[in-house]
DRENDRENBA-315580 format. One record per atom (N, C-alpha, C): x, y, z; residue in one letter. Coordinates in steps of 0.1 Angstrom, whole numbers, plus 5000, padded with zeros to 4 digits. Layout:
# residues N
XYZA/...
//
This chain:
# residues 369
500949885000X/500050005000X/500850135000X/500450224992X/501150344992X/500750435003X/501650485010X/501250565021X/500850705015X/499750745021X/499250885018X/499950985026X/501051025020X/501851125026X/501851255019X/502051355026X/502051495020X/503551525018X/503651605007X/505051645004X/505651725014X/506851685019X/507551755029X/508751835023X/508951955027X/510052035022X/511351965027X/512351975018X/513651915021X/514251975033X/514152105034X/514752175046X/513552245053X/513652235066X/512652305075X/513252435080X/512652535076X/512952675081X/512752685096X/513752725103X/513452735118X/512352845121X/511552805131X/510452895134X/511153015142X/510953135136X/511653255143X/510553315152X/511053345164X/510253425173X/510153565170X/508953615168X/508753755164X/508553845176X/508853785188X/508653855200X/509853905207X/510953835205X/512253875211X/513153955203X/513553905190X/514553975183X/514054105177X/512754105173X/512254225166X/512254345176X/511654335188X/511754455197X/513254495200X/514154395201X/515454425203X/516154505192X/515854465180X/516354535168X/515754665166X/514454675169X/513754795168X/514254905178X/514554845190X/515054945200X/516354995196X/517254905190X/518554955186X/518455055175X/517455035165X/517255135154X/516755265160X/515855255170X/515355375177X/516455455184X/517455385191X/518455445197X/519355525187X/519755455177X/520555515166X/519855635160X/518455625158X/517855735152X/517755855162X/517555825174X/517555935184X/518956005185X/520055915185X/521355975186X/521656065173X/521156015161X/521356095149X/520656225149X/519356215155X/518556345156X/519256435166X/519756385177X/520356475187X/521656535180X/522356465172X/523656515166X/523156625156X/522056605149X/521556705139X/521056835147X/520456815158X/519856925165X/520957005174X/522156945176X/523157005184X/523457155180X/523557185167X/523857335163X/522757425167X/521557365170X/520357455173X/520057445188X/520957385196X/520657365210X/520257495217X/521057595215X/520757725222X/519357775219X/519157785205X/517757835201X/516657755206X/516857615206X/515757535210X/515557545225X/516557555233X/516357575248X/515757705251X/516257815245X/515657945249X/514257965243X/513957905231X/512657915226X/511657835234X/512057715239X/511157635248X/511057705261X/512057765266X/511957845279X/510957955277X/511058035267X/510158145265X/508758105262X/508657985255X/507257935253X/506557895266X/507257835275X/506657805288X/506357925296X/507358025296X/507058145303X/505958235299X/505758235286X/504658325279X/503458245275X/503358115279X/502158045275X/500958105282X/500958135295X/499758205301X/499358335293X/500258415289X/499958525281X/499258505267X/499958395261X/499358355248X/497958295250X/497758225260X/496458165263X/495358275265X/495758385272X/494858495274X/494558565261X/495558575252X/495358645239X/494458555230X/494658425230X/494058335221X/492458325225X/492158355238X/490758355241X/489958475235X/490658575231X/490058695225X/490158685210X/490958595204X/491058585190X/490758445185X/490258435173X/489858315168X/490958235160X/492058305158X/493158245151X/494258215160X/494658095161X/495858045169X/497158105163X/497158115150X/498358175144X/498558315147X/497558395147X/497558535150X/497958555165X/497358485174X/497758495188X/499158465191X/499658355184X/501058315186X/501958425180X/501558485169X/502458595163X/502458715172X/501358745179X/501358865188X/502158825200X/502058705205X/502858675217X/504358675214X/504758635202X/506158625198X/506658765197X/505858855191X/506358995190X/506459065203X/505459045212X/505559105226X/506759045233X/507058915232X/508158845238X/509458915233X/509558945220X/510759005214X/510959145220X/509859225222X/510059355227X/510459345242X/509959255249X/510259245263X/511659195265X/512159105258X/513359035261X/514559085252X/514359095239X/515459125230X/515859275230X/514859365229X/515159505228X/516059555239X/515659525252X/516459575263X/517859505262X/517859375259X/519159305258X/520159375248X/519559405236X/520359475226X/520859605231X/520059685237X/520459815241X/521459815253X/521459715262X/522159715274X/523459625273X/523359505266X/524359405267X/525759465261X/525759525250X/526959575244X/527559675253X/526859775258X/527459875267X/527959815280X/527159725285X/527559665297X/528859585297X/528959505286X/530159435284X/531459515282X/531259615274X/532459705271X/532859785283X/531859835292X/532259895304X/532959805314X/532459675314X/533059585323X/534459545319X/534859545306X/536159515302X/536959635305X/536559755302X/537359875305X/537559895319X/536559875327X/536659895342X/537559785348X/537759675342X/538459565348X/539959615350X/540459695341X/541859755342X/542059835354X/540959905360X/541059985371X/541159905384X/540859775383X/540859695395X/542259645399X/543059625389X/544359565392X/545159655401X/545259785401X/546059865410X/545659855424X/544359815427X/543959805440X/544659685448X/545159595441X/545859485447X/547359495446X/547859615444X/549359625443X/549959595456X/551259545454X/552059505466X/552259625476X/552359745471X/552559855481X/551259875489X/550159855484X/548959855492X/548959745503X/549359635500X/549459525511X/550459565521X/551659625517X/552559675527X/552059775536X/551259865530X/550659975539X/549559925548X/548759825544X/547859765552X/548459685564X/549559625561X/550259545572X/550859655582X/551259765577X/551859865586X/550759925594X/549659955589X/548560015596X/547859925606X/547859795603X/547159695611X/548059575614X/548959595623X/549959485626X/549259355629X/548159355636X/547459225641X/546959145629X/546859215617X/546459145605X/547659095597X/548959125601X/550059085593X/550158945590X/549958845599X/550158705596X/549058665584X/547858705586X/546858665576X/547058735563X/547458865563X/547558925550X/548858885543X/549858845551X/551058795545X/550858665539X/549958575546X/549758445540X/548858455527X/547958545527X/547158565515X/547958625504X/548858715507X/549758775497X/550658675491X/551158575499X/552158475494X/551458365486X/550158335490X/549458235483X/548658275470X/548258395470X/547358445460X/548058565453X/548258545440X/548758665432X/547558745426X/547058835434X/545858905430X/546058985417X/547159055415X/547359125402X/547259035390X/547858915392X/547858815381X/546558765379X/545858735389X/544458685388X/543558785381X/543558905385X/542759015379X/543159035364X/544459035361X/544859045348X/544258935339X/544358815345X/543858695337X/542358705335X/541658755346X/540158765344X/539758875334X/540558985335X/540259095326X/540559055312X/541658985310X/541958945296X/540958845291X/540458755300X/539458655296X/538158725292X/537858825300X/536658905297X/536658975284X/537959035281X/538159095268X/538059005256X/538658895258X/538558795247X/537158745245X/536458735256X/535058685254X/534258795247X/534558925250X/533859035243X/534259035228X/535459005225X/535859005211X/535158885204X/535158775211X/534458665205X/532958685202X/532358755212X/530958795210X/530758885198X/531658985196X/531559065184X/531858995172X/532758905172X/533158835160X/531958735156X/531258695166X/530158595164X/528858665164X/528858795160X/527558865159X/526558805149X/527158765138X/526258705128X/525658575132X/526458495139X/525958375145X/524858395156X/525258495164X/524258535174X/522958585168X/522958665157X/521758705152X/520958585145X/521658495140X/521058375134X/520358305145X/521058275156X/520358205167X/519158275173X/519358415173X/518158495178X/517058475169X/517158485156X/516058465147X/515458325148X/516358225149X/515858085151X/515058065164X/515558135175X/514858125187X/513358175186X/513158285179X/511758335177X/511058255166X/511758205157X/511158115147X/510557995153X/511357935162X/510857815170X/509857855180X/509957965185X/508958015195X/507558025189X/507558085178X/506158095172X/505457965170X/506157855165X/505557735163X/505357655175X/506257675185X/505957615199X/504657665205X/504457805204X/503257855209X/501957815201X/502057825188X/500957795179X/500557645180X/501457555181X/501257415180X/501557345193X/501457415205X/501757355217X/500857235221X/499557245217X/498657135220X/499057015212X/499457035200X/499856915191X/501156855196X/502056945200X/503356895205X/503156815217X/502356875227X/502156805239X/501456665237X/500556665228X/499856535225X/500756435219X/501656485210X/502556395204X/503556325213X/503956415223X/504856375233X/504156265242X/502856295246X/502156215254X/502056075248X/501756065235X/501555945227X/502855855226X/503855925224X/505155855222X/505955815234X/505755885245X/506355855258X/505655735264X/506455645270X/505855525277X/505355565291X/504455665292X/503955715305X/502455715305X/501855685316X/500455705317X/500155855317X/498755875317X/498356015317X/498756085330X/498556025342X/499056095354X/500556115355X/501256015350X/502756025349X/503256135340X/502556135328X/502956245319X/502656385324X/501556395332X/501156525338X/502156555349X/502656455356X/503656485366X/504956535360X/505356475348X/506656525342X/506456665336X/505356685329X/505156825323X/505056925334X/504356895346X/504356995356X/505657025362X/506556915363X/507856935368X/508757015359X/508556995345X/509257075336X/508957225337X/507657255337X/507057385338X/507657455351X/507457385362X/507957445375X/509357475375X/510157385369X/511657405369X/512057525361X/511457535349X/511757655341X/511357785348X/510157795353X/509757915361X/510757945372X/511057835379X/511957855391X/513357895387X/513857835376X/515157875372X/515258015367X/514358055359X/514358185352X/514058295362X/512858285369X/512558395378X/513258385391X/513558265396X/514258255409X/515658265408X/516358235397X/517758235396X/518258355387X/517858365375X/518358465366X/517858595370X/516558615373X/515958745375X/516458795389X/516458705399X/516958755412X/518458785412X/519258705404X/520758735402X/520958865396X/520158895385X/520359025379X/519959145387X/518959125396X/518559225406X/519559245416X/520159135421X/521259155431X/522459225425X/522859185413X/523959245407X/523759395405X/522559425400X/522259565398X/522259655411X/521659595422X/521759665434X/523059675440X/523859575439X/525259585444X/526059675436X/525959685423X/526759775414X/526359915417X/524959935420X/524560075423X/525160125435X/525260045446X/525960085458X/527360115456X/528060035448X/529460055445X/529660185438X/528760225429X/528760345422X/528560465432X/527560455441X/527260555450X/528260585460X/529060485464X/530160495473X/531460545466X/531460555453X/532560595446X/533660495444X/533260365445X/534260255443X/534560245428X/535760195425X/536060185411X/535360065405X/535160075391X/534559975384X/533159915389X/532260005391X/530959945397X/530259855387X/530259885374X/529659795364X/530359655364X/531659665364X/532459535365X/532059445377X/531959515388X/531659435401X/530159395401X/529259475395X/527859445395X/527659325385X/528459315374X/528359195365X/528859075373X/529859085380X/530458975387X/529458925398X/528859015405X/527958975415X/526758905409X/526258955398X/525158895391X/525458745387X/526658725381X/527158595378X/527258505390X/527858555401X/528058475413X/526758445418X/525758525418X/524458505424X/523758395418X/524158355405X/523458245398X/523758115405X/525058105409X/525657975414X/525257965429X/524557845432X/524257815446X/525457815454X/525357825468X/526457835477X/527257975477X/527258025465X/527958155463X/526858275464X/527158385459X/526258495459X/527058625458X/526258735458X/526858865457X/527758905468X/527558835480X/528358875492X/529858835489X/530058745480X/531458715477X/532258835472X/531558925467X/532159055461X/532059165472X/530759185477X/530659305485X/531259295499X/531259175504X/531859155518X/533359185518X/534259125509X/535659175508X/535759325505X/534859375497X/534959515495X/534859605508X/533759555516X/533559625528X/534759615538X/535359495538X/536559475547X/537659565542X/537859585528X/538959655523X/538659805526X/537359845526X/537159985530X/537460015544X/537059915553X/537359925567X/538859935570X/539659845563X/541059845566X/541659975560X/541060045550X/541460165544X/541160285552X/540360265563X/539860375572X/538560435568X/537960395557X/536660445553X/535560365561X/535460395573X/534560315581X/533060335578X/532660465574X/531360505571X/530860415559X/531760425548X/531460355536X/531460205538X/532260155546X/532260005549X/530959965556X/530560055565X/529260025573X/528060035564X/527960135555X/526960155545X/526860035536X/528059995531X/528059885522X/527659755528X/528059735541X/527759615548X/526159605551X/525659715555X/524159725557X/523359705545X/523859775534X/523159755521X/523259615516X/524359555517X/524559415512X/523759315520X/523659335533X/523059235542X/521559255541X/521059385542X/519559405543X/518859415529X/519559485520X/518859505507X/519159395497X/520459375494X/520859265485X/520459125491X/520659105504X/520358985509X/518858965510X/518159075512X/516659065512X/516159015499X/516759045488X/516259005475X/516458845474X/517558795479X/517758655478X/516858575488X/516658635500X/515958555511X/514458585511X/513958685505X/512558715506X/511958705492X/512458775482X/511858775468X/512058645461X/513158585464X/513358445457X/512358345462X/512058325475X/510958235478X/509558275473X/509358415472X/508058445467X/507958415452X/508958435445X/508858395430X/508858255428X/509758175435X/509858035433X/508957945441X/508857985454X/508057895463X/508857755464X/508057655462X/508557515462X/508557455449X/508657535438X/508657485425X/509857405421X/511057445426X/512257375421X/512357245428X/512057235441X/512057105448X/513357025445X/514457095448X/515757025445X/516757075456X/517456975461X/518357005472X/519457105466X/520057175475X/520957285472X/522257225465X/522657105470X/523857045463X/523557005449X/522356935447X/521956905434X/521757025424X/521257125430X/521057255422X/522457315418X/523357305427X/524757355424X/525357265413X/525257135413X/525757055403X/525057075390X/523657095390X/523057115378X/523357245371X/523457355379X/523757485373X/525157495368X/526157465376X/527557465373X/527957365362X/527357245363X/527657145353X/527057185340X/525857235340X/525157285328X/525957395321X/526457485329X/527257595324X/528557545318X/529257455324X/530457405319X/530357325306X/529357235306X/529257145294X/528357195283X/527357285287X/526457325277X/526457475274X/527257555281X/527257705279X/526157765286X/525757885280X/524657965286X/523357885287X/522957805277X/521757735278X/521757635290X/522957595295X/522957505306X/522457555318X/522257685320X/521657755332X/520157695334X/519557675322X/518157625322X/518157475320X/518957425310X/518957295306X/519457195317X/520457245325X/521057155335X/520057125345X/519457225352X/518457185362X/517257125357X/516857145344X/515757085338X/515956935336X/517156895330X/517556755328X/517556685341X/518156745352X/518156675365X/516756665370X/515956765370X/514456755375X/513756655368X/513856645355X/513056535347X/513656395351X/514956385353X/515456255357X/515056215371X/514956305379X/514556265393X/513056235393X/512256295384X/510856265383X/510656135377X/511356095367X/511255965361X/511755855371X/512755875379X/513155785389X/511955765399X/511355875403X/510155865412X/509055775406X/508855805393X/507755725386X/508155575386X/509455545383X/509855405383X/509755335397X/510055415407X/509955365421X/508455335424X/507555425420X/506155405422X/505555285415X/506055265402X/505655155395X/506155015401X/507455025406X/507954905412X/507254865425X/506854975433X/506154955445X/504754905442X/504054945432X/502754905428X/502854755423X/503854725416X/503954585410X/504054475422X/504654505433X/504754415444X/503654425455X/502754525451X/501654545460X/501954625472X/503054695472X/503354785483X/502854915481X/502555005491X/502055135489X/503155215482X/502855305473X/503855395467X/504555485477X/505855515473X/506555605482X/505955735484X/506155785495X/505655925498X/506456025489X/505756075479X/506456165469X/506856285476X/506056345484X/506556465491X/507856455498X/507956345505X/509156315513X/510356285504X/510056225493X/511156195483X/511556325476X/510756415474X/511056535466X/511456655475X/511356625489X/511756745498X/513156775496X/513556905494X/514956945492X/515656925505X/
//
């Protein structure tokens, strides 16, 4: 009898699992694509960061305008123009003059640390001789000030040489800002669909992003600029040399946690006291403690509140690390990246706790600075 057999293929193709290699390969392709996109976006990092920051800051204003207009495009255009008037026009009028005066004033600071002045101070205050001599031997103030002045001058020259690039980045910033404002709902929805987050988790991340941007700009940049302006104003009123130069330095130092404007005005008050100008030293000390310090200790919490929710050490690392590795955009992007990372870690911990049936971690305790 012939067996009723079906034709069998000579070679049997192995049964491939479509569940394990395909996601792995797809994940690899996605990682490569994200890396390539990040590489392409790198030249536009500054414009993207500042446009996103401005979009978040001016979204309430744009929402108020859009309620009175039927066109989202028109409301976004009005908001972009208002933002340019508020941000760019004062910056163009002030930045060049401020930087040039700071460079020119820096040369006036060097003679203040001349060796003859140290000798005179030691003669007038013998009890300070050991400390002053140790500082004089360890720190070459004239060389430090010359280096700082030269670096500031070089920076000024590079800014002038890169004026075309700066103008291009400025135009790109407001170009991106217009579309971020007009299409913010579409952008938010696309991010929500593509991120592996639930609706509450996505809301938690977006809320943390918004709070961090507001806290960084209003709490750090605005307060630092106000402190530097108040400190420089008092330097000018007391007749101290290079008030603009010192005001700029106080503003820069006020951005960095652990530091502040007192790093500049406190030694200046001590220098005035050692020079015999006790009235000026007292006025500068009172002004720096009550007025400049009041801005940091009173206005900062009012503007920021608990929005940043980040320990001072972490804030220091985020700001300084962002400045070092990313330049000026790092002032915003550094704290923002750290805040989002901490939020994602908290989401992961809550998911892990829910998976084993344990109650989720207390978020307030975990986020307390």
